[in-house]
N, CA, C and O of each residue as an XYZ file, in Angstrom:
428
protein
N     -41.681     41.583    140.110
C     -40.531     41.045    140.806
C     -40.517     41.583    142.235
O     -39.621     42.336    142.619
N     -41.498     41.196    142.997
C     -41.624     41.698    144.357
C     -40.607     41.038    145.274
O     -40.282     39.862    145.114
N     -40.103     41.813    146.245
C     -39.158     41.284    147.213
C     -37.781     41.022    146.642
O     -37.014     40.242    147.207
N     -37.460     41.652    145.548
C     -36.190     41.423    144.881
C     -35.343     42.682    144.931
O     -35.814     43.751    145.319
N     -34.078     42.538    144.531
C     -33.201     43.698    144.494
C     -32.231     43.559    143.344
O     -32.084     42.492    142.749
N     -31.565     44.678    143.044
C     -30.564     44.706    141.988
C     -29.423     45.600    142.445
O     -29.586     46.423    143.345
N     -28.265     45.428    141.812
C     -27.125     46.299    142.043
C     -26.868     47.038    140.740
O     -26.620     46.417    139.706
N     -26.928     48.382    140.788
C     -26.748     49.193    139.583
C     -25.504     50.056    139.746
O     -25.003     50.249    140.854
N     -25.014     50.572    138.616
C     -23.884     51.504    138.640
C     -24.342     52.813    138.003
O     -24.853     52.827    136.883
N     -24.154     53.904    138.727
C     -24.437     55.232    138.195
C     -23.539     56.233    138.912
O     -23.333     56.140    140.122
N     -23.016     57.174    138.168
C     -22.141     58.189    138.741
C     -20.844     57.629    139.281
O     -20.244     58.223    140.176
N     -20.388     56.480    138.750
C     -19.155     55.880    139.205
C     -19.266     55.123    140.508
O     -18.252     54.698    141.061
N     -20.477     54.943    141.015
C     -20.692     54.225    142.267
C     -21.695     53.102    142.044
O     -22.461     53.127    141.080
N     -21.687     52.118    142.936
C     -22.648     51.021    142.871
C     -23.672     51.187    143.989
O     -23.334     51.601    145.098
N     -24.920     50.861    143.688
C     -26.002     50.984    144.654
C     -26.843     49.714    144.637
O     -27.126     49.159    143.575
N     -27.237     49.262    145.816
C     -28.180     48.153    145.933
C     -29.572     48.774    146.009
O     -29.855     49.568    146.906
N     -30.439     48.410    145.062
C     -31.748     49.051    144.979
C     -32.850     48.009    145.002
O     -32.661     46.866    144.586
N     -33.998     48.424    145.495
C     -35.202     47.596    145.521
C     -36.386     48.501    145.172
O     -36.328     49.709    145.401
N     -37.450     47.931    144.624
C     -38.617     48.755    144.291
C     -39.165     49.483    145.519
O     -39.287     48.903    146.597
N     -39.493     50.768    145.334
C     -40.023     51.589    146.411
C     -38.960     52.350    147.190
O     -39.295     53.196    148.018
N     -37.695     52.067    146.942
C     -36.595     52.704    147.665
C     -36.316     54.095    147.097
O     -36.429     54.311    145.890
N     -35.951     55.038    147.973
C     -35.541     56.371    147.545
C     -34.024     56.439    147.651
O     -33.444     56.103    148.684
N     -33.387     56.880    146.561
C     -31.945     56.817    146.405
C     -31.414     58.218    146.113
O     -32.033     58.972    145.362
N     -30.272     58.567    146.702
C     -29.621     59.850    146.424
C     -28.366     59.556    145.615
O     -27.431     58.936    146.122
N     -28.339     60.000    144.348
C     -27.224     59.728    143.443
C     -26.673     61.048    142.920
O     -27.289     62.100    143.094
N     -25.506     60.985    142.277
C     -24.960     62.186    141.664
C     -25.933     62.704    140.610
O     -26.724     61.943    140.054
N     -25.865     64.004    140.343
C     -26.847     64.686    139.494
C     -27.070     63.980    138.165
O     -26.125     63.702    137.426
N     -28.345     63.693    137.870
C     -28.774     63.153    136.580
C     -29.440     64.279    135.817
O     -30.247     65.019    136.380
N     -29.114     64.418    134.550
C     -29.622     65.542    133.758
C     -31.057     65.347    133.277
O     -31.692     66.311    132.851
N     -31.583     64.120    133.336
C     -32.948     63.876    132.872
C     -33.969     64.492    133.833
O     -33.646     64.841    134.969
N     -35.185     64.613    133.356
C     -36.306     65.013    134.208
C     -37.358     63.918    134.147
O     -37.547     63.295    133.102
N     -38.041     63.681    135.253
C     -39.099     62.679    135.270
C     -38.554     61.265    135.355
O     -37.840     60.923    136.298
N     -38.892     60.438    134.362
C     -38.519     59.022    134.381
C     -37.053     58.847    133.992
O     -36.524     59.579    133.156
N     -36.411     57.865    134.616
C     -35.021     57.553    134.316
C     -34.883     56.030    134.299
O     -35.529     55.330    135.079
N     -34.034     55.527    133.400
C     -33.803     54.089    133.276
C     -32.323     53.825    133.525
O     -31.461     54.405    132.865
N     -32.033     52.945    134.482
C     -30.670     52.506    134.753
C     -30.481     51.175    134.040
O     -31.065     50.167    134.436
N     -29.661     51.171    132.985
C     -29.489     49.941    132.216
C     -28.191     49.215    132.539
O     -27.969     48.109    132.046
N     -27.329     49.814    133.355
C     -26.094     49.141    133.752
C     -26.341     48.412    135.073
O     -26.023     48.914    136.151
N     -26.920     47.210    134.956
C     -27.260     46.386    136.110
C     -26.169     45.337    136.276
O     -25.894     44.576    135.349
N     -25.547     45.291    137.446
C     -24.425     44.385    137.697
C     -24.860     43.062    138.307
O     -24.203     42.038    138.121
N     -25.980     43.088    139.043
C     -26.458     41.885    139.699
C     -27.947     42.026    139.942
O     -28.440     43.126    140.193
N     -28.662     40.918    139.869
C     -30.084     40.933    140.194
C     -30.414     39.665    140.965
O     -29.919     38.585    140.644
N     -31.260     39.805    141.996
C     -31.698     38.671    142.803
C     -33.214     38.614    142.753
O     -33.897     39.584    143.081
N     -33.732     37.463    142.340
C     -35.181     37.287    142.318
C     -35.516     35.914    142.865
O     -35.040     34.899    142.357
N     -36.329     35.887    143.890
C     -36.782     34.648    144.528
C     -35.623     33.749    144.935
O     -35.690     32.531    144.766
N     -34.560     34.347    145.471
C     -33.425     33.580    145.951
C     -32.414     33.192    144.898
O     -31.375     32.624    145.234
N     -32.682     33.481    143.617
C     -31.755     33.170    142.534
C     -30.981     34.433    142.187
O     -31.575     35.466    141.877
N     -29.647     34.350    142.239
C     -28.805     35.519    141.988
C     -28.140     35.373    140.630
O     -27.564     34.330    140.317
N     -28.224     36.436    139.818
C     -27.579     36.463    138.506
C     -26.603     37.619    138.470
O     -26.910     38.722    138.924
N     -25.411     37.356    137.921
C     -24.368     38.369    137.831
C     -24.104     38.725    136.376
O     -24.227     37.878    135.491
N     -23.744     39.968    136.132
C     -23.351     40.404    134.797
C     -21.850     40.187    134.636
O     -21.091     40.292    135.599
N     -21.433     39.883    133.413
C     -20.013     39.764    133.106
C     -19.699     40.683    131.934
O     -20.601     41.286    131.352
N     -18.419     40.789    131.589
C     -18.021     41.615    130.446
C     -18.639     41.092    129.158
O     -19.108     41.871    128.329
N     -18.642     39.764    128.988
C     -19.152     39.166    127.752
C     -20.674     39.103    127.719
O     -21.280     39.185    126.650
N     -21.294     38.957    128.894
C     -22.738     38.741    128.942
C     -23.398     39.675    129.956
O     -23.546     39.315    131.123
N     -23.794     40.874    129.518
C     -24.515     41.758    130.450
C     -25.921     41.220    130.715
O     -26.467     40.454    129.920
N     -26.488     41.628    131.829
C     -27.833     41.187    132.188
C     -28.877     41.921    131.347
O     -28.721     43.102    131.037
N     -29.934     41.210    130.987
C     -31.037     41.801    130.234
C     -32.085     42.312    131.217
O     -33.231     41.865    131.210
N     -31.675     43.255    132.061
C     -32.542     43.800    133.102
C     -32.368     45.311    133.123
O     -31.262     45.819    132.936
N     -33.464     46.026    133.352
C     -33.426     47.475    133.514
C     -34.082     47.832    134.835
O     -35.000     47.150    135.291
N     -33.604     48.906    135.444
C     -34.209     49.430    136.669
C     -34.853     50.760    136.316
O     -34.179     51.678    135.849
N     -36.155     50.862    136.538
C     -36.902     52.078    136.223
C     -37.101     52.898    137.489
O     -37.452     52.369    138.544
N     -36.871     54.199    137.362
C     -37.039     55.096    138.494
C     -37.646     56.417    138.056
O     -37.837     56.671    136.867
N     -37.945     57.252    139.042
C     -38.515     58.572    138.773
C     -37.767     59.584    139.623
O     -37.617     59.399    140.830
N     -37.300     60.652    138.994
C     -36.577     61.694    139.721
C     -37.586     62.524    140.511
O     -38.509     63.114    139.948
N     -37.388     62.554    141.819
C     -38.287     63.325    142.675
C     -37.881     64.790    142.703
O     -38.725     65.675    142.561
N     -36.566     65.053    142.889
C     -36.096     66.439    142.845
C     -34.578     66.490    142.710
O     -33.866     65.531    143.007
N     -34.120     67.640    142.252
C     -32.697     67.929    142.138
C     -32.336     68.830    143.326
O     -33.050     69.789    143.618
N     -31.245     68.524    143.996
C     -30.884     69.307    145.175
C     -29.376     69.305    145.365
O     -28.634     68.792    144.528
N     -28.927     69.889    146.484
C     -27.514     69.908    146.832
C     -27.320     69.202    148.167
O     -28.165     69.286    149.058
N     -26.196     68.507    148.291
C     -25.825     67.879    149.556
C     -25.448     68.953    150.565
O     -25.232     70.104    150.185
N     -25.365     68.602    151.842
C     -24.847     69.568    152.824
C     -23.410     69.957    152.504
O     -22.678     69.210    151.854
N     -23.023     71.128    152.966
C     -21.692     71.656    152.658
C     -20.602     70.839    153.349
O     -20.725     70.453    154.512
N     -19.534     70.588    152.592
C     -18.338     69.935    153.109
C     -17.237     70.981    153.155
O     -16.980     71.664    152.164
N     -16.585     71.108    154.307
C     -15.523     72.089    154.475
C     -14.180     71.448    154.122
O     -13.842     70.376    154.624
N     -13.419     72.121    153.252
C     -12.078     71.677    152.873
C     -11.115     72.692    153.481
O     -11.127     73.866    153.108
N     -10.277     72.239    154.420
C      -9.361     73.131    155.126
C      -7.938     72.632    154.954
O      -7.638     71.479    155.263
N      -7.062     73.497    154.462
C      -5.647     73.163    154.276
C      -4.824     74.052    155.191
O      -5.116     75.237    155.354
N      -3.781     73.463    155.791
C      -2.936     74.244    156.686
C      -1.532     73.672    156.670
O      -1.338     72.457    156.644
N      -0.558     74.568    156.684
C       0.838     74.177    156.862
C       1.332     74.890    158.109
O       1.362     76.119    158.166
N       1.712     74.122    159.086
C       2.068     74.718    160.376
C       3.332     75.569    160.274
O       4.261     75.286    159.517
N       3.309     76.599    161.062
C       4.426     77.552    161.171
C       4.745     78.273    159.864
O       5.810     78.882    159.761
N       3.887     78.230    158.887
C       4.129     78.901    157.607
C       3.083     79.982    157.319
O       3.132     80.637    156.278
N       2.145     80.164    158.239
C       1.064     81.121    158.057
C       0.272     80.828    156.771
O      -0.117     81.748    156.052
N       0.040     79.539    156.493
C      -0.700     79.128    155.304
C      -1.969     78.423    155.737
O      -1.924     77.344    156.328
N      -3.118     79.049    155.433
C      -4.425     78.462    155.737
C      -5.358     78.768    154.593
O      -5.432     79.910    154.139
N      -6.076     77.763    154.120
C      -7.077     77.938    153.066
C      -8.331     77.196    153.478
O      -8.279     76.033    153.879
N      -9.452     77.878    153.375
C     -10.727     77.269    153.730
C     -11.674     77.392    152.540
O     -11.909     78.486    152.026
N     -12.207     76.261    152.116
C     -13.156     76.243    151.004
C     -14.333     75.353    151.380
O     -14.208     74.451    152.208
N     -15.454     75.616    150.770
C     -16.628     74.774    150.964
C     -17.089     74.212    149.634
O     -16.829     74.788    148.577
N     -17.779     73.076    149.696
C     -18.272     72.438    148.469
C     -19.617     71.796    148.742
O     -19.802     71.129    149.760
N     -20.560     71.997    147.825
C     -21.866     71.338    147.903
C     -22.065     70.550    146.619
O     -22.138     71.125    145.533
N     -22.154     69.220    146.749
C     -22.310     68.341    145.594
C     -23.750     68.401    145.085
O     -24.695     68.403    145.874
N     -23.908     68.448    143.760
C     -25.229     68.401    143.142
C     -25.697     66.952    143.097
O     -24.976     66.083    142.607
N     -26.896     66.685    143.604
C     -27.421     65.321    143.654
C     -28.853     65.283    143.146
O     -29.528     66.309    143.072
N     -29.304     64.088    142.799
C     -30.686     63.841    142.398
C     -31.285     62.829    143.368
O     -30.635     61.850    143.735
N     -32.508     63.067    143.773
C     -33.233     62.130    144.627
C     -34.165     61.326    143.721
O     -35.057     61.884    143.083
N     -33.949     60.001    143.672
C     -34.649     59.120    142.728
C     -35.428     58.073    143.501
O     -34.920     57.493    144.460
N     -36.675     57.831    143.078
C     -37.469     56.746    143.646
C     -37.445     55.587    142.665
O     -37.812     55.746    141.501
N     -37.014     54.419    143.131
C     -36.956     53.223    142.293
C     -38.369     52.669    142.179
O     -39.013     52.384    143.189
N     -38.853     52.517    140.945
C     -40.217     52.048    140.734
C     -40.291     50.554    140.472
O     -41.134     49.863    141.045
N     -39.398     50.039    139.594
C     -39.498     48.623    139.267
C     -38.184     48.105    138.703
O     -37.333     48.869    138.246
N     -38.042     46.780    138.747
C     -36.919     46.062    138.123
C     -37.554     45.201    137.041
O     -38.373     44.327    137.327
N     -37.164     45.460    135.783
C     -37.848     44.851    134.640
C     -36.865     44.048    133.810
O     -35.763     44.510    133.512
N     -37.275     42.831    133.435
C     -36.503     42.025    132.486
C     -36.791     42.533    131.086
O     -37.945     42.799    130.749
N     -35.747     42.671    130.260
C     -35.940     43.189    128.904
C     -35.913     42.083    127.857
O     -36.266     42.332    126.704
N     -35.509     40.881    128.215
C     -35.468     39.796    127.219
C     -36.251     38.601    127.700
O     -36.331     37.593    126.998
């Protein structure tokens, strides 16, 4: 399925993916190969197919986890003026870097 793309859902977010693309998603616990089976839309040769509640698409997106890492730090700063209240916290989200290998029909 060359030159095609799909829309998948993982980690509560939707991503438009194509074969060969490198994607940064929320941490996946698997190692090596990963299969995204919640495909919301697929486009092949100009024909677009959508998934519905009653009829999910018979398509899987295969990928390979390249590495597990952390996003850059995000600073969370709270302040209430004239109250001498200041709180500073940092957060680094755990993410997985995934290379999309193929979009495969399962039926």
